[in-house]
C-alpha positions in Angstrom: 0.0 0.0 0.0 1.5 3.3 -1.1 -0.3 5.6 1.3 1.8 7.0 4.1 0.2 4.8 6.8 1.8 6.7 9.7 0.5 10.0 8.3 -3.1 8.8 8.1 -5.0 11.1 10.4 -8.6 10.4 9.9 -9.0 6.9 11.3 -10.2 7.5 14.8 -12.5 4.8 16.2 -15.1 7.4 16.9 -18.3 7.4 19.0 -20.3 4.2 19.7 -22.0 3.1 16.5 -25.5 1.5 16.4 -26.1 -0.5 13.2 -29.3 0.4 11.5 -29.3 -1.8 8.4 -28.4 -5.1 9.9 -29.7 -6.4 13.3 -27.0 -7.2 15.8 -25.3 -10.5 15.1 -27.1 -11.2 11.8 -24.2 -12.1 9.6 -23.9 -10.4 6.2 -23.5 -13.1 3.6 -21.1 -12.0 0.9 -20.1 -15.4 -0.3 -20.7 -15.5 -4.1 -20.7 -18.9 -5.8 -18.8 -20.3 -2.8 -16.2 -17.5 -2.9 -15.8 -15.3 0.2 -15.7 -11.7 -0.8 -14.8 -9.0 1.7 -12.7 -5.8 2.0 -9.4 -4.7 3.3 -10.6 -1.8 5.5 -7.8 0.3 4.1 -10.2 0.7 1.2 -12.2 3.1 3.4 -9.3 5.2 4.5 -10.9 8.4 3.2 -13.8 8.0 5.6 -13.6 9.9 8.9 -13.9 7.1 11.4 -13.9 3.3 11.7 -17.6 3.5 12.4 -18.1 5.0 9.0 -16.1 2.2 7.5 -18.3 -0.4 9.2 -21.4 1.4 8.1 -20.1 1.5 4.5 -19.4 -2.3 4.5 -23.0 -2.9 5.7 -24.4 -0.7 3.0 -22.4 -2.4 0.3 -23.1 -5.9 1.7 -19.6 -7.1 2.6 -19.4 -9.6 5.4 -15.6 -10.2 5.7 -13.1 -7.6 6.9 -9.4 -7.5 6.9 -8.9 -4.9 9.6 -6.1 -2.3 8.9 -4.2 -1.5 12.0 -3.9 2.2 11.3 -7.7 2.6 11.9 -7.3 1.5 15.5 -3.8 2.7 16.6 -2.8 6.1 17.9 -1.3 8.7 15.6 1.3 10.0 18.0 4.7 8.2 17.6 5.4 7.9 21.4 1.9 6.7 22.1 2.2 4.2 19.2 5.3 2.6 20.7 3.5 2.2 24.0 0.4 0.9 22.3 2.4 -1.8 20.5 4.0 -2.9 23.7 0.9 -2.7 26.0 -2.2 -2.7 23.7 -5.5 -1.7 25.2 -7.2 -5.0 24.9 -10.6 -3.9 26.2 -10.6 -1.3 23.4 -9.8 -3.9 20.8 -12.6 -6.1 22.2 -14.9 -3.2 21.8 -13.8 -2.8 18.1 -14.6 -6.5 17.6 -18.0 -6.0 19.1 -18.8 -3.2 16.6 -18.0 -5.5 13.7 -20.0 -8.3 15.3 -23.0 -6.1 15.9 -22.8 -5.0 12.2 -22.8 -8.6 11.0 -19.2 -8.5 9.7 -16.5 -11.0 10.5 -13.0 -9.7 11.3 -11.4 -12.4 9.2 -7.8 -11.1 9.6 -5.9 -8.4 11.3 -3.4 -6.4 9.4 -0.3 -5.7 11.4 3.1 -4.8 9.9 6.0 -6.7 11.6 9.2 -4.7 11.0 12.8 -5.4 11.9 12.8 -2.7 14.6 10.1 -4.4 16.6 11.1 -5.9 19.9 10.1 -9.5 20.5 7.5 -8.2 23.0 6.0 -6.0 20.3 5.9 -8.9 17.9 4.1 -11.1 20.4 1.6 -8.4 21.2 0.5 -8.4 17.6 -0.8 -11.9 18.2 -2.4 -10.9 21.5 -4.2 -8.1 19.6 -5.4 -10.5 16.9 -6.8 -12.7 19.7 -8.6 -9.8 21.3 -10.1 -8.9 17.8 -11.4 -12.5 17.5 -9.2 -13.8 14.7 -6.4 -16.3 14.3 -5.1 -14.7 11.1 -2.7 -11.8 10.6 -1.7 -10.2 7.3 1.6 -8.3 7.4 3.6 -5.9 5.3 6.8 -7.2 6.9 10.5 -7.5 6.4 11.5 -10.8 4.8 14.2 -11.5 7.4 11.8 -11.1 10.4 9.9 -14.3 9.5 11.8 -16.5 11.9 11.1 -14.2 14.8 7.5 -14.0 13.9 7.0 -17.7 13.4 7.9 -18.5 17.0 4.9 -16.6 18.2 2.7 -17.8 15.3 3.2 -21.3 16.7 2.7 -20.3 20.3 -0.7 -18.6 19.5 -1.6 -21.0 16.6 -2.2 -18.0 14.4 -1.6 -17.8 10.6 0.5 -15.0 9.3 0.2 -14.0 5.6 3.1 -11.9 4.3 1.9 -9.1 2.0 3.7 -8.2 -1.2 4.3 -4.9 -3.1 6.0 -4.3 -6.4 8.9 -2.2 -4.9 11.5 -4.9 -5.6 13.5 -3.6 -2.6 15.8 -5.9 -0.6 14.2 -7.4 2.5 10.7 -6.6 1.2 8.1 -9.0 -0.3 7.8 -8.5 -4.0 8.8 -11.8 -5.8 8.0 -15.5 -5.3 11.6 -15.9 -4.1 10.9 -13.6 -1.2 8.1 -15.8 0.1 10.3 -18.9 -0.6 13.0 -17.4 1.6 10.6 -16.4 4.4 8.6 -19.6 4.5 11.4 -22.1 4.1 11.8 -24.1 7.3 8.9 -22.3 9.0 5.8 -23.8 10.5 2.5 -24.3 8.8 1.5 -20.9 10.3 3.8 -18.9 8.0 1.9 -18.0 4.9 1.1 -15.6 2.1 -1.2 -12.6 1.7 -1.1 -12.3 -2.1 -1.9 -8.9 -3.6 -2.7 -9.8 -7.1 -2.5 -6.2 -8.4 1.0 -5.6 -7.0 2.0 -9.1 -8.2 1.0 -8.3 -11.7 2.7 -4.9 -11.6 5.9 -6.7 -10.6 5.7 -9.0 -13.6 4.2 -12.2 -12.2 1.1 -14.3 -12.9 -1.3 -14.4 -9.9 -3.4 -17.2 -11.4 -0.6 -19.8 -11.6 0.9 -18.7 -8.3 -2.5 -19.1 -6.6 -2.9 -22.6 -8.0 0.6 -23.6 -6.9 0.6 -22.1 -3.5 -3.1 -22.0 -2.4 -2.4 -24.0 0.7 -0.2 -21.3 2.1 -2.4 -18.3 1.1 -4.2 -16.7 4.0 -6.1 -14.0 2.0 -6.0 -12.3 -1.4 -6.0 -8.6 -2.0 -8.0 -7.9 -5.2 -7.0 -4.8 -7.1 -6.2 -4.0 -10.7 -2.9 -2.6 -11.9 -1.0 -2.2 -15.1 2.1 -4.3 -15.8 5.7 -2.9 -15.5 4.9 -1.2 -12.1 2.0 0.6 -13.7 -0.8 2.5 -12.1 -3.8 1.3 -10.1 -6.9 1.3 -12.2 -10.6 0.7 -11.8 -11.4 -3.1 -12.0 -11.3 -4.3 -15.6 -9.1 -1.5 -16.9 -5.7 -2.8 -15.9 -3.7 -6.0 -16.7 -4.5 -8.0 -13.6 -6.4 -11.2 -14.3 -9.0 -10.7 -11.6 -11.6 -12.9 -13.3 -9.0 -15.8 -13.7 -8.2 -15.6 -10.0 -11.9 -15.6 -9.0 -12.7 -18.5 -11.3 -9.9 -20.5 -9.8 -11.3 -19.9 -6.3 -14.7 -20.9 -7.5 -13.9 -24.0 -9.5 -11.2 -25.3 -7.1 -13.2 -24.3 -4.0 -10.2 -22.9 -2.3 -11.3 -21.5 1.1 -9.4 -18.2 0.6 -11.3 -14.8 0.9 -10.9 -12.3 -1.9 -10.6 -8.9 -0.2 -11.3 -5.8 -2.2 -8.6 -3.3 -1.8 -9.8 0.0 -3.4 -6.6 1.9 -4.2 -7.3 3.8 -7.5 -9.0 6.6 -5.6 -8.9 10.0 -7.3 -10.3 13.4 -6.2 -14.0 13.5 -6.6 -14.7 9.8 -6.4 -17.0 8.5 -3.8 -15.4 5.6 -1.8 -18.7 3.7 -1.1 -19.7 4.0 -4.8 -16.3 2.8 -6.0 -16.0 -0.2 -3.6 -19.6 -1.2 -4.6 -18.4 -1.1 -8.2 -15.5 -3.4 -7.4 -17.9 -5.8 -5.7 -20.2 -5.7 -8.7 -17.3 -6.4 -11.0 -16.3 -9.4 -8.9 -19.8 -10.8 -8.8 -20.0 -10.5 -12.6 -16.6 -12.2 -13.0 -17.9 -15.2 -11.0 -21.0 -15.6 -13.1 
């Protein structure tokens, strides 16, 4: 994700939210032809609060969330360090309840494990995931931290999917070899969070990679991008084989959620309208 995550200033948790569209605990069914479709909540980064994000997902009809950590962590750097070391678990349980009451499953928690993290901060990422009610973490991590992370993944029996970009930088996930290095010799809990748009932009085929490595893939990020490190585009206007990926999920019945990641935002576009368009495109691709 190319947004400056630490500069994101609008993602306050906000006031208590009372769902109007869906009765409490009535799960939203966004499984289409057997394929789980949800959203990486980063898609709603332009909305003022997490409550607005939740309401938007209800309105669109998305029942699976991959929760972006920036929407629940403090903005202040010193407070952030303390939050990572001693997270407010009651606050996180309250976040989980908001999603529960809206009928949305927190399928995975996005938490970026970086080399500078202490072991205690790595472990607390798993504690946070537990408080949020999930045993899956997706992470824009450094490649060489995988061994440190895997120790706690085994302890908490929580799957970690490492997220790719197309940066091609050393010690960052961009190529199949980066995952091979990170997963080699690790437990079954070490996995992949495949961003099919970034993978395409980096020059690789997400369909064949999905078929070969589906057992290690925790979630998919669905976006469209041009090849050769090209731009993000509306679904269907780039080079990413979104339909091919979705059809593999459908025909092979892989239990991997396809999370919309709306990233082509431009001034004047309405986030809710555009995410709904992404959802509609995916439903048509599965027909």
